[in-house]
VEXLUM-520205 format. One record per residue: residue in one letter; x, y, z of N, C-alpha, C in turn; residue number from 1. Coordinates in pm, whole numbers. Example, Ala and Ser with C-alpha at 12.3 -4.5 7.8 and 13.67 -1.06 7.14 Angstrom:
2
<zator A,<1319,-569,780>,<1230,-450,780>,<1320,-330,780>,1> <zator S,<1285,-225,708>,<1367,-106,714>,<1290,3,787>,2> 
END
This chain:
264
<zator M,<-1227,2276,2947>,<-1349,2139,2852>,<-1261,2024,2916>,1> <zator A,<-1353,1907,2896>,<-1299,1799,2970>,<-1277,1718,2872>,2> <zator K,<-1178,1613,2893>,<-1065,1565,2800>,<-1136,1444,2789>,3> <zator P,<-1092,1393,2633>,<-1190,1297,2557>,<-1117,1175,2632>,4> <zator N,<-1213,1116,2646>,<-1222,936,2721>,<-1208,875,2603>,5> <zator I,<-1054,801,2632>,<-1054,693,2513>,<-1037,547,2594>,6> <zator I,<-1080,441,2545>,<-1071,302,2551>,<-1025,206,2467>,7> <zator V,<-915,146,2491>,<-850,62,2422>,<-863,-76,2468>,8> <zator S,<-846,-184,2399>,<-867,-328,2437>,<-727,-341,2524>,9> <zator I,<-648,-320,2453>,<-477,-377,2521>,<-374,-281,2568>,10> <zator T,<-321,-277,2626>,<-192,-186,2627>,<-78,-147,2573>,11> <zator P,<-48,-193,2465>,<-15,-134,2334>,<-56,-39,2274>,12> <zator Q,<-219,-56,2279>,<-290,45,2204>,<-266,182,2284>,13> <zator K,<-276,155,2410>,<-271,242,2517>,<-140,364,2493>,14> <zator T,<-27,278,2455>,<93,354,2445>,<75,457,2280>,15> <zator F,<26,389,2190>,<15,465,2083>,<-83,583,2055>,16> <zator V,<-202,549,2138>,<-275,685,2171>,<-206,748,2242>,17> <zator Q,<-114,724,2339>,<-73,907,2433>,<64,919,2330>,18> <zator K,<138,873,2212>,<208,893,2159>,<158,1042,2074>,19> <zator I,<59,982,2033>,<-25,1125,1962>,<-101,1223,2052>,20> <zator A,<-156,1155,2159>,<-253,1255,2231>,<-174,1312,2365>,21> <zator K,<-43,1242,2399>,<24,1272,2525>,<-85,1282,2614>,22> <zator D,<-66,1398,2733>,<-191,1420,2817>,<-317,1481,2770>,23> <zator M,<-384,1494,2628>,<-495,1580,2619>,<-633,1515,2626>,24> <zator V,<-556,1341,2641>,<-725,1234,2654>,<-683,1159,2769>,25> <zator D,<-768,1115,2835>,<-781,1014,2926>,<-757,881,2841>,26> <zator V,<-722,764,2920>,<-685,652,2830>,<-731,512,2913>,27> <zator T,<-801,440,2909>,<-865,341,2969>,<-840,196,2900>,28> <zator V,<-737,99,2982>,<-699,-35,2916>,<-840,-125,2985>,29> <zator M,<-863,-192,2847>,<-983,-292,2922>,<-908,-451,2978>,30> <zator V,<-778,-443,2913>,<-727,-594,2926>,<-612,-557,3030>,31> <zator P,<-571,-540,3141>,<-413,-515,3206>,<-329,-639,3169>,32> <zator R,<-216,-573,3170>,<-107,-654,3187>,<-104,-810,3254>,33> <zator G,<-97,-900,3184>,<-58,-1040,3259>,<-197,-1072,3234>,34> <zator S,<-338,-1030,3194>,<-447,-1087,3166>,<-432,-1148,3019>,35> <zator S,<-479,-1242,2957>,<-492,-1304,2883>,<-623,-1231,2772>,36> <zator P,<-622,-1168,2680>,<-705,-1128,2624>,<-819,-1191,2519>,37> <zator H,<-814,-1341,2557>,<-870,-1455,2492>,<-983,-1462,2618>,38> <zator S,<-986,-1459,2699>,<-1089,-1445,2794>,<-1135,-1344,2900>,39> <zator Y,<-1041,-1240,2901>,<-1073,-1139,3021>,<-1204,-1095,2984>,40> <zator E,<-1275,-1039,3153>,<-1409,-986,3148>,<-1387,-854,3242>,41> <zator P,<-1424,-755,3183>,<-1442,-620,3211>,<-1460,-595,3345>,42> <zator K,<-1371,-546,3463>,<-1456,-466,3614>,<-1526,-348,3575>,43> <zator P,<-1655,-378,3704>,<-1723,-264,3691>,<-1683,-133,3687>,44> <zator S,<-1570,-160,3746>,<-1486,28,3685>,<-1471,75,3565>,45> <zator Q,<-1418,-26,3489>,<-1440,-9,3358>,<-1535,-21,3281>,46> <zator M,<-1665,-62,3348>,<-1793,-35,3257>,<-1842,89,3270>,47> <zator I,<-1801,147,3413>,<-1794,294,3451>,<-1762,408,3347>,48> <zator A,<-1607,360,3337>,<-1547,477,3249>,<-1631,447,3094>,49> <zator L,<-1648,329,3096>,<-1673,317,2911>,<-1828,363,2918>,50> <zator S,<-1913,434,3061>,<-2006,454,2999>,<-2003,655,2964>,51> <zator K,<-1855,679,3009>,<-1853,815,3001>,<-1750,826,2872>,52> <zator A,<-1708,730,2806>,<-1602,707,2689>,<-1682,765,2556>,53> <zator N,<-1562,853,2503>,<-1561,897,2367>,<-1554,805,2204>,54> <zator I,<-1439,780,2253>,<-1373,653,2116>,<-1363,520,2225>,55> <zator Y,<-1380,392,2153>,<-1390,276,2191>,<-1233,224,2023>,56> <zator F,<-1151,204,2070>,<-1034,127,1956>,<-1058,15,2001>,57> <zator S,<-1114,-33,1920>,<-1095,-205,1929>,<-977,-258,1803>,58> <zator M,<-959,-396,1858>,<-789,-452,1834>,<-830,-568,1725>,59> <zator G,<-953,-580,1710>,<-990,-754,1679>,<-935,-866,1785>,60> <zator V,<-928,-871,1902>,<-852,-965,1977>,<-987,-1020,2057>,61> <zator E,<-946,-1159,2069>,<-1072,-1215,2111>,<-1174,-1183,2210>,62> <zator F,<-1159,-1134,2320>,<-1262,-1078,2402>,<-1372,-992,2337>,63> <zator E,<-1327,-978,2258>,<-1425,-823,2195>,<-1549,-875,2141>,64> <zator K,<-1530,-976,2087>,<-1628,-1073,2017>,<-1774,-1097,2115>,65> <zator V,<-1704,-1096,2192>,<-1841,-1119,2330>,<-1878,-987,2346>,66> <zator W,<-1806,-905,2403>,<-1820,-786,2426>,<-1841,-638,2375>,67> <zator L,<-1763,-631,2260>,<-1817,-499,2211>,<-1952,-483,2205>,68> <zator K,<-2058,-583,2201>,<-2220,-558,2170>,<-2245,-498,2287>,69> <zator K,<-2210,-579,2415>,<-2238,-535,2542>,<-2194,-401,2591>,70> <zator F,<-2059,-362,2513>,<-2003,-203,2548>,<-2124,-83,2449>,71> <zator H,<-2184,-156,2352>,<-2234,-66,2266>,<-2365,-4,2349>,72> <zator S,<-2426,-140,2415>,<-2555,-109,2519>,<-2536,0,2614>,73> <zator Q,<-2426,-15,2653>,<-2392,66,2778>,<-2354,218,2769>,74> <zator N,<-2292,241,2621>,<-2277,380,2565>,<-2304,366,2411>,75> <zator S,<-2433,376,2402>,<-2490,452,2269>,<-2406,530,2168>,76> <zator T,<-2363,626,2286>,<-2282,786,2207>,<-2137,701,2147>,77> <zator L,<-2130,621,2196>,<-1955,578,2205>,<-1949,524,2044>,78> <zator I,<-1846,589,1998>,<-1733,580,1894>,<-1660,433,1864>,79> <zator F,<-1698,349,1784>,<-1637,249,1774>,<-1534,243,1651>,80> <zator V,<-1386,248,1646>,<-1292,251,1551>,<-1202,119,1552>,81> <zator D,<-1205,25,1477>,<-1116,-82,1472>,<-1001,-20,1435>,82> <zator M,<-893,4,1530>,<-759,20,1482>,<-671,-39,1408>,83> <zator S,<-720,-182,1372>,<-642,-230,1273>,<-695,-249,1131>,84> <zator T,<-814,-128,1101>,<-905,-147,999>,<-856,-170,883>,85> <zator N,<-735,-99,827>,<-688,-114,711>,<-541,-199,719>,86> <zator I,<-538,-293,788>,<-432,-362,805>,<-435,-503,719>,87> <zator Q,<-383,-557,628>,<-377,-675,568>,<-355,-761,631>,88> <zator K,<-462,-840,696>,<-468,-932,792>,<-373,-1086,717>,89> <zator I,<-322,-1145,812>,<-248,-1300,817>,<-351,-1379,897>,90> <zator S,<-348,-1537,833>,<-450,-1603,907>,<-354,-1679,967>,91> <zator F,<-395,-1747,1057>,<-308,-1865,1149>,<-246,-1928,1117>,92> <zator K,<-272,-1992,988>,<-290,-2082,934>,<-154,-2024,851>,93> <zator Q,<-128,-1973,787>,<-14,-1865,726>,<110,-1894,802>,94> <zator N,<90,-1887,924>,<215,-1897,1032>,<258,-2000,1155>,95> <zator H,<166,-2066,1058>,<139,-2206,1144>,<192,-2348,1032>,96> <zator H,<265,-2435,1098>,<303,-2535,969>,<299,-2666,1062>,97> <zator H,<337,-2676,1145>,<403,-2848,1230>,<265,-2909,1222>,98> <zator N,<189,-2839,1252>,<80,-2948,1291>,<-95,-2924,1190>,99> <zator E,<-43,-2978,1034>,<-128,-2992,988>,<-304,-2993,992>,100> <zator E,<-316,-3119,1078>,<-472,-3166,1123>,<-510,-3064,1239>,101> <zator S,<-463,-2957,1302>,<-520,-2906,1339>,<-506,-2751,1371>,102> <zator H,<-577,-2648,1358>,<-545,-2485,1379>,<-614,-2437,1444>,103> <zator H,<-533,-2302,1491>,<-618,-2193,1510>,<-710,-2159,1402>,104> <zator E,<-798,-2121,1391>,<-915,-2067,1310>,<-880,-1918,1286>,105> <zator G,<-943,-1900,1129>,<-980,-1747,1124>,<-805,-1664,1127>,106> <zator M,<-793,-1539,1136>,<-718,-1440,1104>,<-609,-1393,1245>,107> <zator D,<-528,-1354,1249>,<-404,-1363,1324>,<-436,-1166,1376>,108> <zator P,<-483,-1163,1552>,<-529,-1049,1582>,<-402,-945,1617>,109> <zator H,<-262,-1050,1623>,<-161,-966,1670>,<-87,-838,1581>,110> <zator T,<-197,-763,1505>,<-149,-702,1448>,<-16,-578,1464>,111> <zator W,<-24,-570,1570>,<100,-449,1631>,<222,-494,1674>,112> <zator V,<264,-602,1645>,<400,-661,1648>,<490,-650,1513>,113> <zator A,<445,-571,1423>,<510,-539,1274>,<516,-351,1270>,114> <zator P,<635,-303,1231>,<634,-161,1278>,<523,-65,1170>,115> <zator K,<553,-142,1041>,<484,-117,959>,<320,-76,984>,116> <zator N,<270,-198,1036>,<106,-164,1082>,<101,-74,1216>,117> <zator V,<213,-66,1270>,<189,34,1388>,<150,176,1338>,118> <zator A,<234,206,1195>,<243,338,1143>,<99,360,1095>,119> <zator L,<33,237,1029>,<-113,239,976>,<-221,280,1087>,120> <zator M,<-155,200,1224>,<-276,247,1331>,<-262,381,1355>,121> <zator A,<-119,432,1413>,<-136,564,1410>,<-205,699,1341>,122> <zator Q,<-206,646,1178>,<-260,754,1136>,<-417,745,1158>,123> <zator T,<-493,607,1191>,<-621,619,1252>,<-652,659,1360>,124> <zator I,<-587,653,1466>,<-577,746,1582>,<-563,843,1557>,125> <zator Y,<-503,909,1463>,<-475,1038,1470>,<-581,1123,1404>,126> <zator E,<-672,1055,1319>,<-758,1077,1239>,<-895,1110,1314>,127> <zator N,<-932,970,1377>,<-1038,974,1494>,<-1022,1081,1613>,128> <zator L,<-923,1141,1679>,<-870,1219,1767>,<-902,1371,1726>,129> <zator V,<-885,1371,1607>,<-926,1509,1511>,<-1069,1515,1542>,130> <zator K,<-1125,1421,1489>,<-1273,1433,1489>,<-1327,1449,1636>,131> <zator I,<-1318,1434,1717>,<-1349,1468,1852>,<-1279,1564,1917>,132> <zator S,<-1162,1612,1898>,<-1113,1732,1945>,<-1041,1825,1858>,133> <zator P,<-1135,1894,1744>,<-1022,1929,1651>,<-963,2053,1677>,134> <zator E,<-979,2080,1804>,<-890,2180,1899>,<-735,2136,1899>,135> <zator N,<-722,2016,1885>,<-592,1993,1926>,<-513,1950,1800>,136> <zator T,<-590,1969,1690>,<-510,1947,1544>,<-405,1939,1528>,137> <zator E,<-357,2027,1590>,<-179,2057,1536>,<-96,1959,1610>,138> <zator A,<-125,1996,1744>,<-41,1920,1836>,<-65,1765,1766>,139> <zator Y,<-173,1720,1786>,<-183,1551,1722>,<-95,1580,1614>,140> <zator K,<-79,1609,1502>,<-21,1652,1432>,<149,1618,1425>,141> <zator Q,<171,1725,1503>,<301,1726,1555>,<345,1570,1619>,142> <zator N,<263,1562,1711>,<298,1419,1768>,<303,1305,1682>,143> <zator L,<223,1318,1562>,<216,1171,1500>,<336,1176,1405>,144> <zator H,<337,1325,1353>,<505,1321,1294>,<606,1213,1380>,145> <zator A,<645,1266,1440>,<757,1231,1572>,<722,1112,1563>,146> <zator F,<556,1026,1626>,<573,863,1607>,<619,782,1515>,147> <zator L,<544,879,1385>,<607,798,1270>,<780,784,1271>,148> <zator E,<803,891,1306>,<975,875,1283>,<1015,773,1450>,149> <zator E,<965,797,1537>,<1020,675,1586>,<988,544,1539>,150> <zator I,<902,509,1507>,<828,368,1421>,<918,335,1326>,151> <zator Q,<965,421,1254>,<1064,389,1148>,<1203,365,1179>,152> <zator A,<1244,436,1288>,<1372,420,1344>,<1354,274,1446>,153> <zator T,<1272,235,1425>,<1256,106,1498>,<1259,-6,1441>,154> <zator D,<1227,21,1296>,<1208,-107,1225>,<1357,-81,1128>,155> <zator T,<1423,30,1107>,<1545,16,1110>,<1652,-35,1170>,156> <zator K,<1638,-12,1307>,<1730,-129,1410>,<1686,-242,1387>,157> <zator I,<1561,-292,1363>,<1546,-447,1379>,<1624,-488,1268>,158> <zator K,<1594,-425,1152>,<1636,-478,1040>,<1805,-507,1076>,159> <zator L,<1862,-416,1107>,<2010,-395,1097>,<2065,-544,1227>,160> <zator L,<1976,-552,1316>,<1951,-652,1431>,<1980,-807,1323>,161> <zator L,<1898,-820,1228>,<1849,-973,1167>,<1908,-962,1035>,162> <zator K,<1980,-871,1017>,<2061,-845,874>,<2175,-954,823>,163> <zator N,<2227,-1080,927>,<2293,-1152,899>,<2200,-1261,844>,164> <zator L,<2069,-1271,969>,<2024,-1432,927>,<1957,-1501,803>,165> <zator P,<1991,-1620,783>,<1963,-1630,626>,<1772,-1605,660>,166> <zator A,<1731,-1634,523>,<1587,-1569,518>,<1501,-1733,568>,167> <zator Q,<1401,-1693,582>,<1287,-1770,657>,<1371,-1848,800>,168> <zator T,<1456,-1781,861>,<1505,-1829,988>,<1358,-1841,1085>,169> <zator K,<1404,-1977,1140>,<1303,-1977,1223>,<1289,-1992,1371>,170> <zator F,<1198,-1903,1436>,<1160,-1917,1578>,<1049,-1973,1650>,171> <zator M,<1107,-2056,1789>,<971,-2090,1814>,<887,-2049,1933>,172> <zator V,<779,-2064,1917>,<697,-1906,2031>,<612,-2063,2115>,173> <zator F,<563,-2021,2179>,<442,-2112,2249>,<340,-2060,2192>,174> <zator H,<304,-1983,2190>,<148,-1913,2153>,<165,-1835,2034>,175> <zator P,<111,-1856,1930>,<129,-1804,1761>,<103,-1634,1786>,176> <zator S,<192,-1526,1881>,<170,-1406,1835>,<233,-1337,1777>,177> <zator W,<327,-1408,1685>,<440,-1320,1597>,<469,-1332,1462>,178> <zator G,<310,-1365,1418>,<335,-1378,1262>,<343,-1250,1193>,179> <zator Y,<308,-1142,1256>,<330,-1015,1146>,<465,-1015,1170>,180> <zator F,<546,-1020,1305>,<672,-968,1279>,<763,-1047,1214>,181> <zator A,<724,-1194,1194>,<764,-1279,1099>,<763,-1263,966>,182> <zator N,<632,-1211,917>,<649,-1195,776>,<701,-1045,754>,183> <zator A,<692,-949,837>,<786,-822,814>,<940,-855,794>,184> <zator Y,<971,-935,861>,<1160,-991,859>,<1163,-1073,774>,185> <zator N,<1059,-1145,723>,<1158,-1274,646>,<1209,-1390,693>,186> <zator L,<1080,-1411,861>,<1138,-1488,957>,<995,-1653,962>,187> <zator E,<1025,-1716,1008>,<927,-1809,1019>,<889,-1829,1187>,188> <zator Q,<781,-1844,1216>,<708,-1868,1353>,<661,-1999,1355>,189> <zator V,<721,-2083,1448>,<677,-2246,1469>,<639,-2223,1607>,190> <zator A,<486,-2244,1609>,<437,-2230,1748>,<375,-2386,1804>,191> <zator I,<412,-2379,1888>,<372,-2530,1969>,<257,-2514,1999>,192> <zator E,<172,-2419,2069>,<27,-2426,2101>,<-49,-2437,1972>,193> <zator V,<-142,-2594,2003>,<-245,-2577,1914>,<-370,-2545,1941>,194> <zator E,<-485,-2435,1864>,<-588,-2383,1893>,<-598,-2372,2032>,195> <zator G,<-516,-2273,2115>,<-525,-2245,2208>,<-478,-2335,2302>,196> <zator K,<-459,-2466,2292>,<-409,-2587,2400>,<-269,-2598,2408>,197> <zator S,<-241,-2651,2470>,<-97,-2740,2508>,<-106,-2886,2469>,198> <zator P,<-7,-2913,2334>,<38,-2976,2293>,<33,-3098,2357>,199> <zator Q,<-12,-3213,2300>,<-11,-3358,2353>,<101,-3442,2355>,200> <zator P,<136,-3536,2427>,<260,-3587,2432>,<345,-3630,2288>,201> <zator K,<241,-3696,2189>,<284,-3739,2053>,<296,-3582,2027>,202> <zator E,<246,-3482,2015>,<264,-3382,1968>,<395,-3301,1985>,203> <zator I,<422,-3304,2119>,<554,-3264,2174>,<667,-3336,2142>,204> <zator I,<676,-3470,2085>,<761,-3551,2080>,<806,-3493,1923>,205> <zator K,<690,-3460,1839>,<723,-3389,1695>,<816,-3300,1726>,206> <zator I,<756,-3191,1765>,<798,-3071,1851>,<940,-3092,1866>,207> <zator I,<972,-3133,1970>,<1115,-3175,1990>,<1190,-3225,1892>,208> <zator K,<1122,-3295,1799>,<1215,-3326,1645>,<1225,-3226,1584>,209> <zator E,<1142,-3135,1545>,<1131,-3022,1489>,<1254,-2930,1546>,210> <zator A,<1261,-2893,1665>,<1356,-2808,1703>,<1456,-2855,1722>,211> <zator K,<1509,-2973,1698>,<1610,-3001,1719>,<1676,-3018,1548>,212> <zator E,<1596,-3049,1475>,<1605,-3033,1275>,<1665,-2865,1284>,213> <zator E,<1571,-2788,1343>,<1577,-2662,1297>,<1739,-2565,1393>,214> <zator N,<1773,-2659,1464>,<1870,-2590,1590>,<1807,-2457,1666>,215> <zator I,<1682,-2511,1726>,<1594,-2399,1760>,<1729,-2357,1897>,216> <zator K,<1736,-2231,1918>,<1838,-2241,2080>,<1751,-2171,2154>,217> <zator V,<1608,-2111,2100>,<1529,-2017,2214>,<1407,-2057,2177>,218> <zator I,<1295,-2045,2292>,<1169,-2090,2276>,<1078,-1977,2347>,219> <zator F,<1020,-1879,2286>,<940,-1757,2355>,<819,-1786,2430>,220> <zator T,<781,-1707,2528>,<697,-1785,2592>,<607,-1642,2654>,221> <zator Q,<480,-1661,2662>,<418,-1527,2687>,<397,-1555,2855>,222> <zator P,<395,-1447,2935>,<333,-1449,3056>,<231,-1464,3101>,223> <zator E,<189,-1448,3018>,<6,-1442,3018>,<-85,-1597,3002>,224> <zator F,<37,-1700,2934>,<-13,-1843,2948>,<81,-1940,3039>,225> <zator S,<35,-2036,3034>,<149,-2163,3098>,<237,-2223,3026>,226> <zator D,<346,-2233,3071>,<494,-2269,2945>,<525,-2389,2985>,227> <zator K,<465,-2495,3036>,<523,-2580,3076>,<557,-2671,2960>,228> <zator S,<457,-2665,2859>,<530,-2782,2791>,<657,-2697,2717>,229> <zator A,<655,-2598,2703>,<778,-2523,2642>,<928,-2536,2714>,230> <zator R,<877,-2569,2856>,<983,-2614,2950>,<1052,-2754,2905>,231> <zator I,<903,-2824,2893>,<941,-2994,2830>,<1014,-2981,2725>,232> <zator I,<1041,-2905,2605>,<1095,-2877,2496>,<1209,-2855,2517>,233> <zator A,<1199,-2744,2565>,<1351,-2671,2601>,<1461,-2775,2639>,234> <zator K,<1414,-2823,2731>,<1488,-2938,2832>,<1560,-3049,2732>,235> <zator E,<1443,-3076,2627>,<1515,-3218,2554>,<1582,-3147,2457>,236> <zator T,<1590,-3003,2417>,<1630,-2962,2267>,<1782,-2893,2341>,237> <zator N,<1774,-2829,2453>,<1890,-2780,2486>,<1874,-2604,2493>,238> <zator A,<1734,-2585,2444>,<1707,-2445,2451>,<1664,-2365,2523>,239> <zator R,<1692,-2229,2535>,<1630,-2201,2687>,<1472,-2100,2614>,240> <zator V,<1417,-2088,2756>,<1293,-2018,2755>,<1292,-1881,2785>,241> <zator Q,<1286,-1819,2666>,<1293,-1659,2742>,<1108,-1640,2692>,242> <zator K,<1103,-1557,2818>,<927,-1495,2846>,<948,-1351,2763>,243> <zator I,<844,-1329,2681>,<862,-1238,2585>,<679,-1232,2579>,244> <zator S,<598,-1053,2602>,<499,-1051,2602>,<436,-929,2496>,245> <zator P,<359,-1007,2385>,<343,-890,2282>,<268,-770,2302>,246> <zator L,<202,-823,2454>,<118,-648,2522>,<204,-583,2606>,247> <zator N,<295,-571,2594>,<415,-508,2674>,<378,-378,2645>,248> <zator P,<356,-299,2713>,<326,-101,2654>,<424,-41,2609>,249> <zator K,<596,-136,2631>,<710,-78,2551>,<755,-103,2392>,250> <zator W,<628,-64,2338>,<622,-188,2203>,<771,-181,2133>,251> <zator S,<764,-76,2124>,<930,-42,2011>,<1037,-131,2088>,252> <zator Q,<1093,-95,2231>,<1195,-162,2296>,<1149,-356,2285>,253> <zator N,<1036,-349,2309>,<998,-508,2337>,<1024,-605,2182>,254> <zator L,<997,-538,2043>,<1024,-571,1902>,<1220,-606,1891>,255> <zator I,<1246,-445,1960>,<1389,-445,1928>,<1478,-548,2041>,256> <zator N,<1408,-633,2134>,<1458,-736,2218>,<1412,-859,2189>,257> <zator M,<1302,-859,2085>,<1261,-987,2034>,<1378,-998,1940>,258> <zator A,<1420,-926,1844>,<1492,-911,1753>,<1638,-973,1761>,259> <zator E,<1676,-896,1886>,<1819,-944,1951>,<1837,-1060,2000>,260> <zator T,<1726,-1157,2058>,<1747,-1251,2084>,<1718,-1357,1951>,261> <zator I,<1666,-1354,1890>,<1654,-1425,1767>,<1784,-1419,1646>,262> <zator A,<1846,-1289,1700>,<1923,-1257,1631>,<2066,-1324,1700>,263> <zator K,<2060,-1409,1836>,<2176,-1455,1831>,<2181,-1600,1853>,264> 
END
């Protein structure tokens, strides 16, 4: 029997699917590492993979708004499943506070940066894989349990790393992708970027002031975006710039690294 073909939007999803399906399915990622899921356009080879696919796991990231309809017309039998479907979403407003007059609108799609959300996703993946290849149910179930244990261990390790920090400790990011992580561990993310744009000089001055007041030691930037303004702010505040991508496929180690850096 041919392996089921699974399509996902971003690299962490591929990791999650493979934790449960191992090599029993083929997984194609739409937005490759290093590309921004805000503006990505699929390649012809990906459209071909799509025409043969069984399930598309979406994640609520921006490029899907335009493309999911097109994908549907490409393959009418494709099953679309939102991997973040049963996750309590937070709005960008909730995790954005220094710039009251302009905001990212809407809900924050970066749900996978909190382990408890990944556990819910694992369940969704499992249920849908069983539907298309019931013959592998037992293997999927065992892998699901192992994955849930790994998620639990990741969460425990992060809590341990952060246990000595005061509640609502602030960390500074360029792009506001760590809101769910902040919520999960009682931290506060301060974002530099406003509505996907780098801040204006007067906003930079405000942010520098805030970074000094909050004694910010590190500014997290993403390899998918320019970090010019982050570097200016870092220079003025003696903070260091640390590149970390929420799109890293090594999701567990990535979150642990984030916690280690904040804890320092």
